[in-house]
N, C-alpha and C positions, 0 to 999 in steps of 0.2 A: 504494500500500500504506500503511495507516494505521500509527500508532505501535505499536499492539499487535501488528500483523503482523510488523513489523521486530523487535520484542522476541522474538516467538515463533521467528523464524528464527535469531536470535542464540543462543537457548536450544538449538535443535536442532543447529546446525552442529557444535559441538565433540563432541556425543554421537554424531553421525553419523560423524565421522572416527574416533573411538575405537572405535565398534562395527564399522566397516568393517575397521579394522586387526585387531581380534580375530577377526572372521569369516574374513578372509583367512588368518590364521595357522592357524586350525582346519581350514579347507578344504585348505590346502596340506599340513598334517600328514597329513590323510586320504589325499591323493594320494601323499605320500611313503611311507606305510606299505605301499602297494600294490607298490612296487618296491624297498623298502629291503632286504628279505631277499635278493633276487636280486643286488642291487648289492653288498652286503657279501660274499656268497658268491663273487662274481667278482672282488672286490678292485678295484672301479671307483674311479677317482680322485675325491676329494671335489669338485674343481672341476667334473667332469663331472656329478655328481649335482646340484650347486648350479646349474649351467646349465640342467639339465632342470627343476628346481624353479622357476627364474625364468621359463621359458617356459610353465609351467603357471599363472602368475599371472593372465593374462587369463581363463582358464577358471574360476578361483576367483572372479574378480570378477563373472562372469556372474550368479552367485547372490548374491554379497556386496553388490553395489551396491544392489539393491532391498531385500534382507533387512535391511541396516543402517538403511534409512529406517524400516522398521516398528519396529525396536528403539528408534531415537532419538526418533521421534515419540511413541511410547507413553510412554517414560521422561520426556521433556520435559513433555508434557501432564499426566502423572500428578503430576509435581512441582508444576506450576502449579496443579493442582486441589487438591493437599494444602495448599498455601500460600494458598488462597482467591483466587488471582489470576484464575482463570477465572470464579469466582462474581462477583468484583468487576466484571469486564469485562461480563458478562451484565447485571448490575444497572445499569451505566452506559449500557446500550443497545447494546452491541456484539452484533450478531446472529450466530447460528451460521454464516450464509453468509459474513460478513466474516471469521470465524475460519477458515473452510475455504479461502478464496481463497489465502492465502499457502502453505498446505499443498499445494493443487493445483498451484500454480506450481512448488514444489520437486519434487513428484511427477512432473510433466511433464518437468522438466529431467533428473531421474534416469532416467526412462524412455528419453529420447532418448540419454543417455550409455550406458545399458546396451545399447540396440539397436545403437549404433555400435560398441561394444566387441565384441558378439557377431558382428557381420557383418564387421568390418574386422580387428580384432586377433586374435580367437580362432582363425580358420582358419589364419592364418600361424603363430601361436605353437604350435598343436597339431601342425602339420606339422614344425616345427623340433624340438618335443619328441619326436616319433616318430623323427626322425633321431638325436637324442641317445640315445634308448633303444637303437637299433641299435648305436650306438657302445659303449654299456655292455655289450651282448651280446658284442661283438667284443673286449672287453678281456681275456677269459679263454678258454682253450682247453677249459674244462670241457664235457662232454657229458652231458646229463641225459636219460635215456630211461625210458619206462614204457609197458608194453603197454596197448593200448586207449585211448591218449590222443593228442591232436593236439600237434604241436610246430611251432615256427617256427625258421628258421635266419637268419643275419645277411644272407642274400640276399633275405629276405622270403617264402620259399617255405613252404608248409604240408606237414607230413609226418605220416603215420599208420602205426603199427605194430600189427598185429593181435595177434601173439604174440611174446614175447621169451624166448629160451632162456637157460639159465644160462651158456652159453659165449659169449654176445653175439650168437648167430645170431638173426635175426628172420624171421618169416613174415608174409606179407600186408602188404608195404610199398607205400604209396601216397605219391607226391610231386606236389603241385599248385603250379604257378607262376601267381600271380594276374595279372590284367590290368585292374585298376581296375573301373569300372562295367560293362565289357563281359564280365566273367566270367573264368574261368581261361584262360591262354594255352597251357599245356602240362600234360599229365597222364601220369605214369609209374606203371605198376602192375607189381609184381614178386612172384613166388611166394615168394621168400626173398632174404635179403641179409645182409651182415655189414658193420658199421661199422669203418673203420680211423680211429681218433681222431687218431692222429699225422699221417697223410696227409690227413685231412679228406675222406674219400671213402666212398661206399657201393659195395660190390661186390655187384651184384645178379644174380640168375639168373632165367631164364624171364621176360623183360621184354617189356612192351607199352608203346609210346610213342604218344601221340596229340597232335597239334598242332591246337589249336582256333582257330576264327575266329568271334567273336561267339557262343561257346558251342556251335558245331557243328564236328564233326571235319573238318579239311581235309587231314590226313595221318595215316596209321596205319602203324606198323612194329612188327615183333617181332624179338627177339634172344635167343639163349641166355644171353648174359652182357653186362653193361654196368657201366661205372664212372662214378658220378655224384658230382661234387664237392659237398660241403656245408660250411657254415661255422657252427661254434659253435651247436649245437642248444640250445634252451631250451623248456620246456613252454609251450605257448600259453595265454594267459590266457583264462579262461572268460568274462570280461566282454565284452559286445558293444561294438563301436566306438561312440563317441558321435556319432551322426548330426547332432545339433544343432550340432556344431562345423564342419560343412560350410558353405561359402558358399551363399547362397540359390540361385544358378543351378545349382550341382552337386546340391543337394538336389532341386530341381525336375526335373533330368535323371534322377535316380534314380527319382523317382515316375513319370516318363513311361515308364521301362522296366518298372517293376513298380507298377502302379496300386493294388495291394491290400496293399502292404507296411505293416503296422501301425506298425512302429518309425519308418519314414520319415514317415508321416502325423503321428504323435505329435510327432516332432521339428519338423515344419513348424508345427504349432499352438503348440508351446512357444516357438518363435522369436518369435511375436507376443505370446503371453500373458505370458511372464516379464518383459519390460520394462514391460508394462501393469500389472503387479502393483504398481509404485510408486504409481500413481494410486489403486488400490484400498486400499493401505495408508494413504494420506493420509486418505481418507474414514473408514476403520475406526478409526484412532488417535483422531481427533477425536470420533467417535461414542462410543467407550469412555470417553474423558475426560469428556465432557458427561454421559453416563449416571452416571458416578461422582459428578459434582457434584450431580446431581439427587437421588441416593440418599445423598449425603454419605459415600460409601465410595470414595475414590480407589484407583486400581490400584497395587499395590505392585510392588517389584522382581521378586519371584518370579512374579507373574502376567505381567509383561512378558516375562520369559524363557520362560515356558510358551507364551504366545501367539506368540512369535517361533519357538520350536522347533516348534510345531504346524504352522506353514506349511511349514517344511522337511520335516517328516515326511510330510504329505499330498502335497507336491510330489514326494518320492522314491517314495512308494507309487504315486501316479498315473502317474508315468513308467514304472515297472516294469510295471504292469498294461496301460498303453497299448501298450508295446513288445511285449508278449506277445499283444496282441489280445483280452485279457480284457474290456476296456471300450473303447468307441469312442474313436478318437484325439482327437476334438474335446473329449470329456469329460475325457480324461487331461490334455490341454494346458490347458484353461480352468477345470476344476473347482476347483483350489486358489485361484485368483485370484477366481473367482466367489463362492466361499464367504466370503471376507473382504469383498468388495464388498457382497454381499447382507446380511451381518451389519451392516456399517457403515450402509447405507441404512436397514435395519430399526431400528437403535438411534437414528439421527437422527430417524426418524419418531416413535418412542416419546418421545424427548426433546421434540419439538415439541408433541406432544399434552399433555405434562405442563406 
């Protein structure tokens, strides 16, 4: 690596660390807002919430590690372009390829770090964060019910109430006990029921119980009455579980069971595309800086922030559309990265012709 390359890396390094710190704070704040209201309502201990937030750090880093490189590279190169350092380097015979080499080295290292974090740290941390969420649910005896909505209890079961009377009586009660990728383990359906919040039980009438094996009934029973224990009901969140946080073997196992699941295919493509974004960002940042040198209009701070936010916005929208099956999974996973890479290559070709 030449002297200019080392100088470029020294310029990027502090900006990268600062940008990563800011992005982690913003992403963790976004995570926290999703559970803060429920945690406060239940009087969850601050230490428990802090522990949950700590275990969400690897998930925040999944996006932050690569996005911080885009921010730092654009800002560092725009500063060097504004101070005529890039123009001086080009005048002295430093080729764009020589300028790109250190950026590609950093991009590759960040991509490997992001891939290792996503595959090794995120699955473990997300499981632990889920356990802490269940502890938060169990810290309060409050019971929140609403008809026509799904609920979860502290035992991980999903409950549904079709209608809820003013006296607490419920009609059309369904209780599902999950069993991971193999589907539900147990299904309880009742014509009506009444919740005893103090005892933590459902008193059900006209009950049908089905025990399932790989989604198929293996045992079916009926009873006039039944008492079912429940633990601290809370409204189930509408958000889908983040399949990208699953380890690759578990994600592939899910795809073997359901080969047309768009959310799982999108998660698989994103596992590869998101770390690779660091390399695309290295190409894009240099191309934008060199284009600014040629036109004598360096990129300002506002433009750097807009270009950084634009990736996060397209990344979020593509993930949503891919999970819903609106766009192909490969497009949802790779389109945001391809957009920046193609723009970078196109700008570099334009600069070379000029």
